[in-house]
C-alpha positions in Angstrom: -35.1 -89.0 -15.0 -37.5 -91.8 -14.1 -39.4 -93.8 -16.7 -42.3 -91.4 -17.4 -43.2 -89.5 -20.4 -42.1 -86.1 -19.1 -38.6 -87.3 -18.5 -38.8 -88.9 -22.1 -39.5 -85.4 -23.4 -36.5 -84.0 -21.5 -34.2 -86.8 -22.8 -35.5 -85.8 -26.4 -35.2 -82.0 -26.0 -31.7 -81.9 -24.3 -29.6 -83.3 -27.3 -31.6 -81.1 -29.6 -30.9 -77.9 -27.5 -27.3 -78.9 -27.7 -27.2 -79.5 -31.6 -28.7 -75.9 -31.9 -25.9 -74.4 -29.8 -28.0 -73.6 -26.7 -25.9 -73.5 -23.3 -28.2 -75.9 -21.2 -27.6 -77.4 -17.8 -29.5 -80.3 -16.7 -30.6 -80.5 -13.1 -32.7 -83.2 -11.3 -34.3 -82.9 -7.9 -33.9 -86.7 -7.0 -31.5 -89.2 -8.3 -33.6 -92.2 -9.8 -32.2 -92.4 -13.4 -33.8 -94.5 -16.0 -33.6 -92.3 -19.1 -29.9 -92.0 -20.2 -28.7 -89.0 -22.3 -25.3 -89.4 -24.1 -22.7 -86.5 -23.7 -24.8 -84.9 -20.9 -23.8 -84.3 -17.2 -26.7 -84.3 -14.9 -26.6 -82.3 -11.5 -28.7 -83.3 -8.7 -30.3 -81.4 -5.7 -30.4 -84.6 -3.7 -29.7 -88.2 -3.5 -33.4 -89.1 -2.9 -35.1 -91.5 -5.2 -38.7 -90.6 -4.5 -39.4 -94.0 -2.9 -41.0 -94.2 0.5 -41.6 -90.4 0.7 -44.8 -89.3 2.5 -46.9 -86.5 1.5 -45.7 -84.2 4.4 -42.1 -84.7 3.6 -42.7 -84.2 -0.1 -44.3 -80.8 0.7 -41.6 -79.7 3.0 -38.9 -80.8 0.5 -40.4 -78.2 -2.0 -39.0 -75.2 0.0 -35.6 -77.0 0.6 -35.2 -77.9 -3.3 -36.3 -74.2 -4.0 -33.5 -72.9 -1.8 -31.0 -75.3 -3.4 -32.2 -74.2 -6.9 -31.9 -70.5 -6.0 -28.2 -71.2 -4.9 -27.6 -73.2 -8.2 -29.1 -70.6 -10.4 -26.9 -67.9 -8.9 -23.7 -69.9 -9.0 -24.0 -70.8 -12.5 -25.5 -67.5 -13.8 -28.7 -69.1 -15.2 -31.2 -66.7 -17.0 -34.1 -69.2 -17.6 -35.2 -72.4 -15.8 -37.5 -74.6 -17.9 -39.0 -77.3 -15.4 -41.1 -80.4 -16.1 -43.8 -82.1 -13.8 -45.7 -80.4 -10.9 -43.2 -80.8 -8.1 -40.2 -79.3 -10.2 -42.6 -76.6 -11.5 -43.5 -75.5 -7.9 -39.8 -75.4 -6.9 -39.0 -73.3 -10.1 -41.5 -70.8 -9.1 -40.6 -70.9 -5.3 -36.9 -70.4 -6.0 -37.6 -67.1 -8.0 -39.9 -65.9 -5.2 -36.9 -66.7 -2.9 -34.9 -64.2 -4.9 -33.0 -66.1 -7.7 -34.5 -63.7 -10.4 -34.5 -66.0 -13.3 -37.2 -66.4 -16.0 -39.7 -69.1 -15.1 -40.8 -71.5 -18.0 -43.2 -74.2 -16.6 -44.0 -77.3 -18.9 -47.0 -78.9 -17.8 -47.8 -82.6 -18.4 -51.0 -83.3 -16.7 -54.6 -82.0 -16.4 -55.0 -80.1 -13.0 -58.4 -82.0 -12.5 -56.6 -85.1 -11.7 -56.1 -83.8 -8.2 -59.9 -83.2 -7.7 -60.3 -86.8 -6.3 -56.9 -86.9 -4.5 -58.0 -86.2 -0.9 -55.9 -83.8 1.2 -52.8 -84.2 -1.1 -55.0 -83.4 -4.0 -56.3 -80.2 -2.5 -52.8 -79.2 -1.6 -51.5 -79.4 -5.1 -54.6 -77.6 -6.4 -53.9 -74.8 -4.0 -50.2 -74.9 -5.2 -51.1 -74.7 -8.8 -53.5 -71.9 -8.2 -50.9 -69.9 -6.2 -47.7 -70.6 -8.0 -48.6 -71.2 -11.8 -49.9 -67.7 -12.4 -46.4 -66.3 -11.2 -44.6 -68.0 -14.0 -43.4 -66.0 -17.1 -44.6 -68.9 -19.5 -46.5 -72.2 -19.0 -46.2 -74.6 -21.9 -48.8 -77.3 -22.5 -49.1 -80.1 -25.1 -53.0 -79.6 -25.7 -55.5 -77.0 -25.7 -57.7 -78.6 -23.1 -54.8 -78.4 -20.7 -54.4 -74.6 -21.5 -58.2 -74.1 -20.8 -57.8 -76.0 -17.4 -55.1 -73.9 -16.3 -56.8 -70.8 -17.4 -59.6 -71.7 -14.9 -56.9 -72.1 -12.3 -56.0 -68.5 -12.7 -53.0 -68.6 -15.4 -53.3 -65.7 -17.8 -54.1 -66.5 -21.3 -51.0 -64.5 -22.5 -48.8 -66.8 -20.5 -50.0 -70.0 -21.9 -48.5 -71.6 -25.0 -49.3 -75.0 -26.7 -46.4 -77.1 -27.9 -46.8 -80.8 -28.8 -44.8 -83.2 -27.2 -41.4 -83.6 -28.8 -40.7 -86.8 -30.9 -37.3 -87.9 -32.3 -38.7 -89.3 -35.7 -35.3 -90.5 -36.8 -34.7 -92.7 -33.9 -38.1 -94.2 -34.2 -37.5 -95.1 -37.9 -34.1 -96.6 -36.9 -35.8 -98.7 -34.2 -38.5 -99.7 -36.7 -36.0 -101.5 -38.8 -34.5 -103.5 -36.0 -35.5 -107.2 -35.6 -38.0 -108.0 -33.0 -36.7 -110.1 -30.3 -38.6 -112.7 -28.0 -42.3 -113.5 -28.9 -43.7 -112.0 -32.0 -47.1 -110.6 -32.6 -48.8 -111.0 -36.1 -51.6 -108.8 -37.0 -54.4 -110.6 -38.5 -56.5 -109.7 -41.5 -60.1 -108.8 -40.6 -59.2 -107.8 -37.2 -59.2 -104.1 -36.0 -56.8 -103.3 -33.2 -57.0 -100.7 -30.5 -53.5 -100.1 -28.8 -53.0 -98.6 -25.3 -49.4 -97.3 -24.7 -48.2 -96.3 -21.2 -47.1 -97.1 -17.8 -49.4 -99.4 -15.9 -50.1 -97.0 -13.2 -53.5 -95.6 -11.8 -53.0 -92.2 -13.2 -52.9 -93.8 -16.8 -56.5 -95.3 -16.2 -55.6 -98.6 -18.2 -58.3 -100.1 -16.1 -61.0 -97.7 -17.7 -59.8 -98.9 -21.1 -60.2 -102.5 -20.1 -63.7 -101.9 -18.9 -64.9 -100.0 -22.0 -63.3 -102.5 -24.2 -65.2 -105.4 -22.5 -68.4 -103.6 -23.4 -67.4 -102.9 -26.8 -66.1 -106.2 -27.7 -69.4 -107.9 -26.7 -71.0 -106.7 -30.0 -67.6 -106.3 -31.9 -65.9 -109.6 -32.2 -63.4 -108.3 -34.8 -61.8 -105.9 -32.3 -58.8 -106.7 -30.2 -57.1 -104.5 -27.4 -53.4 -104.4 -27.3 -51.8 -103.1 -24.0 -48.1 -102.0 -24.3 -46.3 -101.1 -20.9 -45.3 -102.3 -17.5 -45.8 -101.1 -14.1 -47.3 -101.7 -10.5 -50.7 -102.4 -11.8 -49.7 -105.2 -14.2 -50.9 -108.1 -12.0 -54.2 -106.5 -11.0 -54.9 -105.5 -14.6 -54.4 -109.1 -15.7 -56.7 -110.2 -13.1 -59.4 -107.5 -14.2 -59.1 -108.8 -17.8 -59.9 -112.4 -16.7 
């Protein structure tokens, strides 16, 4: 339950599942909580935080986590496991292959092509997607482009389903009525704004947005770019803007 968008989706879905009367257990592979969910107990497969884990250790841990998930599924009589993010999706399928016999529903949050330029680790991830994803009972994607990418990776069309990311509209309306603390920003008449929202990490490609905007702004002085987010790249992106 770190600060990513997939974890936010889980934090949005879990209370809704409970509201609808579904019996759902929440299980995390690692213990690095950012998102909190009221009235929800979280079980963990490890005390790892994801920090300082090399690629080899991450690969080996897939099989360790899969074995633990199989035991968890059997102990709790679980019929279906819905998993989010690539590593958890791999573990979900591997646990079933090890004999847990649950239904496998994968929720995909990224384009597989992101691994094309990822060196050895990227090639390993591509092979894992090719090998494991087609063995799922269902793969849920938020976009049609993602569905088409996974079809190229060998996932059957009848296993793919498009569902947009969940949004808690009422919570957004409540937050929209709250006063803004700290510095305030005033939109100016005559200006047009482009807004980028997301973690300031390489995978979000905020640097590409800055480069594109620099070219665009040279002939469009009425445009301004607003970047909302924080992350490891913040200082380097500020330097890039300068």
